[in-house]
The first five atom37 places (N, CA, C, CB, O) and aatype in JSON, in Angstrom:
{
  "aatype": [12, 11, 11, 2, 13, 9, 2, 11, 11, 9, 9, 9, 6, 10, 9, 9, 3, 9, 19, 13, 10, 10, 10, 9, 13, 18, 9, 3, 2, 6, 12, 3, 19, 13, 13, 9, 9, 13, 9, 9, 19, 3, 10, 9, 1, 9, 9, 8, 15, 9, 18, 15, 16, 9, 11, 10, 16, 11, 10, 16, 6, 2, 12, 3, 15, 19, 3, 6, 3],
  "atom_mask": [
    [1, 1, 1, 1, 1],
    [1, 1, 1, 1, 1],
    [1, 1, 1, 1, 1],
    [1, 1, 1, 1, 1],
    [1, 1, 1, 1, 1],
    [1, 1, 1, 1, 1],
    [1, 1, 1, 1, 1],
    [1, 1, 1, 1, 1],
    [1, 1, 1, 1, 1],
    [1, 1, 1, 1, 1],
    [1, 1, 1, 1, 1],
    [1, 1, 1, 1, 1],
    [1, 1, 1, 1, 1],
    [1, 1, 1, 1, 1],
    [1, 1, 1, 1, 1],
    [1, 1, 1, 1, 1],
    [1, 1, 1, 1, 1],
    [1, 1, 1, 1, 1],
    [1, 1, 1, 1, 1],
    [1, 1, 1, 1, 1],
    [1, 1, 1, 1, 1],
    [1, 1, 1, 1, 1],
    [1, 1, 1, 1, 1],
    [1, 1, 1, 1, 1],
    [1, 1, 1, 1, 1],
    [1, 1, 1, 1, 1],
    [1, 1, 1, 1, 1],
    [1, 1, 1, 1, 1],
    [1, 1, 1, 1, 1],
    [1, 1, 1, 1, 1],
    [1, 1, 1, 1, 1],
    [1, 1, 1, 1, 1],
    [1, 1, 1, 1, 1],
    [1, 1, 1, 1, 1],
    [1, 1, 1, 1, 1],
    [1, 1, 1, 1, 1],
    [1, 1, 1, 1, 1],
    [1, 1, 1, 1, 1],
    [1, 1, 1, 1, 1],
    [1, 1, 1, 1, 1],
    [1, 1, 1, 1, 1],
    [1, 1, 1, 1, 1],
    [1, 1, 1, 1, 1],
    [1, 1, 1, 1, 1],
    [1, 1, 1, 1, 1],
    [1, 1, 1, 1, 1],
    [1, 1, 1, 1, 1],
    [1, 1, 1, 1, 1],
    [1, 1, 1, 1, 1],
    [1, 1, 1, 1, 1],
    [1, 1, 1, 1, 1],
    [1, 1, 1, 1, 1],
    [1, 1, 1, 1, 1],
    [1, 1, 1, 1, 1],
    [1, 1, 1, 1, 1],
    [1, 1, 1, 1, 1],
    [1, 1, 1, 1, 1],
    [1, 1, 1, 1, 1],
    [1, 1, 1, 1, 1],
    [1, 1, 1, 1, 1],
    [1, 1, 1, 1, 1],
    [1, 1, 1, 1, 1],
    [1, 1, 1, 1, 1],
    [1, 1, 1, 1, 1],
    [1, 1, 1, 1, 1],
    [1, 1, 1, 1, 1],
    [1, 1, 1, 1, 1],
    [1, 1, 1, 1, 1],
    [1, 1, 1, 1, 1]
  ],
  "atom_positions": [
    [[-5.34, -18.44, -4.8], [-4.3, -18.12, -5.95], [-5.42, -17.2, -6.67], [-3.59, -19.61, -6.98], [-4.92, -16.23, -7.23]],
    [[-6.25, -17.25, -6.73], [-7.75, -15.96, -7.58], [-7.01, -14.48, -7.14], [-10.07, -16.04, -6.46], [-6.62, -13.62, -7.92]],
    [[-6.92, -14.44, -5.62], [-6.5, -13.31, -5.23], [-5.45, -12.7, -5.74], [-6.36, -13.35, -4.18], [-5.44, -11.53, -6.12]],
    [[-4.34, -13.65, -5.79], [-3.05, -13.11, -6.0], [-3.02, -12.78, -7.71], [-1.82, -14.26, -5.43], [-2.1, -12.04, -8.06]],
    [[-4.0, -13.31, -8.84], [-3.87, -13.12, -9.89], [-4.72, -11.53, -10.15], [-4.28, -14.41, -10.55], [-4.45, -10.63, -10.95]],
    [[-5.59, -11.62, -9.32], [-6.75, -10.68, -9.53], [-5.61, -9.16, -9.12], [-8.43, -11.1, -8.23], [-5.49, -8.32, -10.01]],
    [[-4.98, -8.99, -8.02], [-4.0, -8.34, -7.18], [-3.02, -7.8, -8.38], [-3.25, -9.44, -6.0], [-2.84, -6.59, -8.58]],
    [[-2.34, -8.99, -9.26], [-1.42, -8.8, -10.35], [-1.7, -8.11, -10.95], [-1.12, -9.58, -11.06], [-1.03, -7.09, -11.16]],
    [[-3.37, -8.47, -11.74], [-3.55, -7.92, -12.63], [-3.78, -6.4, -12.84], [-4.25, -8.53, -12.94], [-3.76, -5.78, -13.9]],
    [[-4.0, -5.96, -11.59], [-4.87, -4.51, -11.03], [-3.3, -3.76, -10.72], [-6.25, -4.75, -9.18], [-3.3, -2.53, -10.79]],
    [[-2.16, -4.34, -10.43], [-1.22, -3.7, -9.96], [-0.47, -3.2, -11.54], [-0.37, -4.69, -8.85], [0.11, -2.12, -11.66]],
    [[-0.61, -4.09, -12.58], [-0.16, -3.89, -13.67], [-0.21, -2.95, -14.61], [-0.38, -4.56, -14.04], [0.63, -2.29, -15.22]],
    [[-2.17, -3.08, -14.55], [-3.12, -1.55, -15.01], [-2.73, -0.44, -14.32], [-4.78, -1.55, -14.68], [-2.67, 0.53, -15.07]],
    [[-2.4, -0.18, -13.07], [-2.15, 1.01, -12.57], [-0.82, 1.25, -12.98], [-2.38, 1.12, -11.18], [-0.59, 2.46, -13.06]],
    [[0.35, 0.39, -13.34], [1.61, 0.96, -13.78], [1.51, 1.13, -15.39], [2.88, -0.02, -13.33], [2.41, 1.74, -15.97]],
    [[0.54, 0.67, -16.02], [0.45, 0.97, -16.92], [-0.12, 2.65, -17.36], [-0.1, -0.05, -17.21], [0.36, 3.37, -18.23]],
    [[-1.16, 2.92, -16.56], [-1.96, 3.86, -16.44], [-0.88, 4.86, -16.15], [-3.09, 3.64, -15.47], [-0.56, 5.58, -17.1]],
    [[-0.06, 5.09, -14.63], [1.02, 5.93, -14.79], [1.92, 6.02, -15.64], [1.55, 5.89, -14.04], [2.5, 7.11, -15.71]],
    [[2.35, 4.89, -16.59], [3.22, 5.54, -17.31], [2.77, 5.77, -18.7], [4.39, 4.89, -17.27], [3.61, 5.74, -19.6]],
    [[1.45, 6.02, -18.98], [0.87, 6.38, -19.74], [0.59, 8.11, -19.56], [-0.11, 5.47, -19.74], [0.5, 8.97, -20.43]],
    [[0.52, 8.22, -18.28], [0.35, 9.73, -18.0], [1.98, 10.58, -17.8], [-0.65, 9.84, -16.42], [2.21, 11.76, -17.53]],
    [[2.88, 9.5, -18.07], [3.9, 10.32, -17.55], [4.43, 10.43, -18.95], [4.89, 9.73, -16.31], [5.33, 11.24, -19.12]],
    [[4.0, 9.71, -20.0], [4.26, 9.99, -21.65], [3.69, 11.2, -21.82], [3.58, 8.92, -22.77], [4.42, 12.14, -22.14]],
    [[2.3, 11.4, -21.63], [1.41, 12.6, -22.35], [2.14, 13.77, -21.09], [-0.86, 12.31, -22.33], [2.25, 14.97, -21.34]],
    [[2.46, 13.33, -20.13], [3.12, 15.14, -19.53], [4.43, 15.2, -20.66], [4.0, 15.24, -17.21], [4.71, 16.26, -21.22]],
    [[5.02, 14.19, -20.87], [6.59, 14.75, -21.61], [6.47, 15.05, -22.73], [7.78, 13.84, -21.74], [7.08, 15.98, -23.25]],
    [[5.42, 14.09, -23.47], [5.24, 14.61, -24.93], [4.55, 16.07, -25.06], [4.31, 13.55, -25.74], [4.76, 16.8, -26.03]],
    [[3.75, 16.39, -24.01], [2.84, 17.59, -24.76], [3.02, 18.38, -23.89], [1.27, 17.46, -25.12], [2.15, 18.37, -23.02]],
    [[4.05, 19.27, -23.74], [4.13, 20.37, -22.52], [3.29, 21.5, -22.39], [5.35, 20.99, -22.49], [3.46, 22.32, -21.49]],
    [[2.25, 21.62, -23.38], [1.96, 23.08, -23.5], [0.51, 22.31, -22.64], [1.89, 24.08, -25.39], [-0.07, 23.18, -22.0]],
    [[0.01, 21.28, -22.54], [-0.79, 20.9, -22.26], [-2.38, 21.31, -22.29], [-0.33, 20.73, -21.53], [-2.97, 21.85, -21.36]],
    [[-3.05, 20.89, -23.77], [-4.3, 21.46, -23.59], [-5.06, 21.28, -22.91], [-4.86, 21.46, -24.25], [-4.69, 20.67, -21.91]],
    [[-6.24, 21.59, -22.99], [-7.33, 21.66, -22.54], [-8.17, 19.99, -22.7], [-7.92, 22.91, -23.29], [-9.19, 19.63, -22.11]],
    [[-7.58, 19.43, -23.4], [-8.08, 18.34, -23.98], [-7.14, 16.93, -22.74], [-7.6, 18.44, -25.99], [-7.45, 16.06, -21.93]],
    [[-6.09, 17.46, -23.27], [-5.41, 16.38, -22.16], [-5.38, 16.83, -20.64], [-3.79, 16.12, -22.55], [-5.39, 15.89, -19.85]],
    [[-5.36, 17.9, -20.18], [-6.01, 18.06, -18.98], [-6.69, 17.6, -18.36], [-6.39, 18.63, -18.87], [-6.32, 17.08, -17.31]],
    [[-8.37, 17.59, -18.9], [-9.09, 16.75, -19.28], [-9.01, 15.05, -19.45], [-9.26, 17.27, -20.17], [-9.65, 14.24, -18.79]],
    [[-8.43, 14.88, -20.08], [-7.81, 13.32, -19.94], [-6.85, 12.68, -18.56], [-6.76, 13.21, -21.25], [-6.7, 11.52, -18.16]],
    [[-6.47, 13.63, -18.2], [-5.48, 13.32, -17.42], [-6.13, 13.46, -16.14], [-4.27, 14.12, -17.64], [-5.47, 13.14, -15.15]],
    [[-7.28, 13.86, -15.97], [-8.02, 14.25, -14.55], [-8.78, 12.7, -14.8], [-9.26, 16.06, -14.45], [-8.9, 12.03, -13.77]],
    [[-9.1, 12.31, -15.6], [-10.75, 11.06, -15.91], [-9.39, 9.88, -15.7], [-12.06, 11.04, -18.34], [-9.85, 8.88, -15.14]],
    [[-8.09, 9.73, -15.95], [-6.87, 8.85, -15.7], [-6.89, 8.83, -14.63], [-5.62, 9.11, -16.12], [-7.29, 7.8, -14.1]],
    [[-6.54, 9.75, -13.95], [-6.45, 9.94, -12.68], [-7.47, 9.45, -11.57], [-6.32, 11.12, -12.65], [-7.18, 8.79, -10.57]],
    [[-8.73, 9.93, -11.95], [-9.64, 9.07, -11.2], [-9.69, 7.59, -11.71], [-11.03, 9.67, -11.26], [-10.0, 6.88, -10.75]],
    [[-9.52, 6.87, -12.81], [-9.38, 5.77, -12.75], [-8.77, 4.91, -11.88], [-9.11, 5.66, -13.52], [-9.16, 3.82, -11.47]],
    [[-7.43, 5.7, -11.55], [-6.66, 4.77, -10.91], [-6.61, 5.1, -9.11], [-5.15, 4.86, -11.69], [-5.79, 4.76, -8.25]],
    [[-7.89, 5.9, -9.05], [-7.74, 6.11, -7.58], [-8.85, 4.74, -7.38], [-8.25, 7.94, -6.87], [-8.67, 3.8, -6.61]],
    [[-10.01, 4.93, -8.29], [-10.8, 4.04, -8.12], [-10.11, 2.69, -8.43], [-11.91, 4.35, -8.81], [-10.88, 1.88, -7.9]],
    [[-9.17, 2.03, -8.95], [-8.97, 1.29, -9.15], [-8.13, 0.66, -7.79], [-8.64, 1.48, -10.28], [-8.35, -0.49, -7.42]],
    [[-7.26, 1.44, -7.17], [-7.03, 0.98, -5.81], [-7.89, 1.18, -4.28], [-5.86, 1.5, -5.67], [-7.49, 1.13, -3.12]],
    [[-9.31, 1.44, -4.91], [-10.31, 1.79, -4.2], [-10.79, -0.04, -3.98], [-11.42, 3.06, -5.08], [-10.89, -0.82, -3.03]],
    [[-10.98, -0.09, -5.28], [-11.57, -2.01, -5.95], [-10.51, -2.92, -5.1], [-11.17, -2.49, -8.3], [-10.86, -3.7, -4.22]],
    [[-9.12, -2.67, -5.5], [-8.1, -3.32, -5.16], [-8.37, -3.58, -3.47], [-6.79, -2.5, -5.64], [-8.51, -4.75, -3.11]],
    [[-8.42, -2.74, -2.66], [-8.75, -2.94, -1.43], [-9.73, -3.64, -0.74], [-8.82, -2.12, -1.13], [-9.82, -4.46, 0.17]],
    [[-10.7, -2.78, -1.79], [-12.38, -3.99, -1.03], [-12.29, -5.16, -1.36], [-14.14, -3.75, -1.64], [-12.95, -5.96, -0.69]],
    [[-11.43, -5.7, -2.54], [-11.52, -6.73, -3.11], [-10.63, -7.77, -2.01], [-11.04, -6.51, -4.61], [-10.95, -8.85, -1.51]],
    [[-9.73, -7.16, -1.92], [-8.94, -7.75, -0.94], [-9.55, -7.95, 0.67], [-7.7, -6.88, -0.96], [-9.44, -9.02, 1.27]],
    [[-9.98, -7.15, 1.04], [-11.01, -6.9, 2.32], [-12.05, -8.28, 2.65], [-12.11, -5.45, 1.88], [-12.43, -8.92, 3.63]],
    [[-12.25, -8.26, 0.92], [-13.72, -9.32, 0.99], [-13.37, -10.96, 0.3], [-15.24, -8.46, -0.22], [-14.0, -11.97, 0.01]],
    [[-11.97, -10.47, 0.25], [-11.66, -11.9, 0.01], [-11.08, -12.63, 1.42], [-10.51, -11.99, -1.24], [-11.64, -13.51, 2.08]],
    [[-9.87, -12.0, 1.66], [-9.7, -12.24, 3.23], [-10.9, -12.17, 4.53], [-8.71, -11.19, 3.58], [-10.64, -12.47, 5.7]],
    [[-12.1, -11.77, 4.08], [-13.21, -12.62, 4.93], [-13.83, -13.26, 4.24], [-14.16, -12.0, 5.68], [-14.94, -13.39, 4.75]],
    [[-13.74, -13.81, 3.23], [-14.46, -15.41, 2.64], [-13.12, -15.86, 3.13], [-14.99, -15.83, 0.6], [-13.5, -16.83, 3.78]],
    [[-11.99, -15.84, 3.27], [-10.63, -17.11, 3.23], [-11.2, -17.51, 5.36], [-7.97, -15.94, 2.8], [-11.17, -18.56, 6.0]],
    [[-11.52, -16.42, 5.65], [-11.96, -16.6, 6.94], [-12.72, -17.1, 7.54], [-12.11, -16.02, 7.29], [-12.71, -17.48, 8.71]],
    [[-13.72, -17.15, 6.46], [-15.07, -17.84, 6.78], [-14.94, -19.27, 6.12], [-16.43, -16.96, 6.15], [-15.86, -20.03, 6.45]],
    [[-14.08, -19.76, 5.32], [-13.88, -20.88, 4.74], [-12.92, -21.69, 5.68], [-13.4, -20.63, 3.37], [-12.69, -22.9, 5.62]],
    [[-12.43, -20.84, 6.49], [-11.17, -21.62, 7.89], [-11.99, -21.93, 8.66], [-9.92, -20.65, 8.87], [-11.59, -22.86, 9.37]],
    [[-13.28, -21.5, 8.95], [-14.08, -21.67, 10.45], [-15.17, -23.14, 9.44], [-15.33, -19.56, 11.26], [-16.06, -23.76, 10.03]]
  ]
}
């Protein structure tokens, strides 16, 4: 149950980040330097979240297999 909650939380964060990025692209067509830097930082956050999700999922699977033994 904990694993499902954590995965849903991370997926919701990713969706919010992606929607926010799309809003920035549509609102500011000129793309100031600030927005470019902000988007790069946000993309790094998204990639880190995905990596953390994969790592956490593998860890919980390992813990589940240990519990079953």
